[in-house]
C-alpha positions, 0 to 999 in steps of 0.5 A: 793532231799534227799540222803539216805546213805545205808551201808553194815549192813543196813537192806534191809527192813528198807531201803525200808521203808525209800525209800518209805516214801521219794519218796512219800513225794518228788517225787524223791530220791537219794542212796548213797552206797559205796562198793559191800555190800552196794551196794547189800543191796541197790539193795535188798531194791529197789527190796522190794519197786518196787512193792509197789511204781509202779502203 
């Protein structure tokens, strides 16, 4: 399983693209976010990708 690290300065669209690529290749992905702002960026990325990955 691959771990993607998200910081408070990460672009949610870029994180969403990376999440989609890893998820399609490996079937699962782990996200590491430390701090409230980083968690917020990770959640935004998940919201962006949710419609694209789910059938």
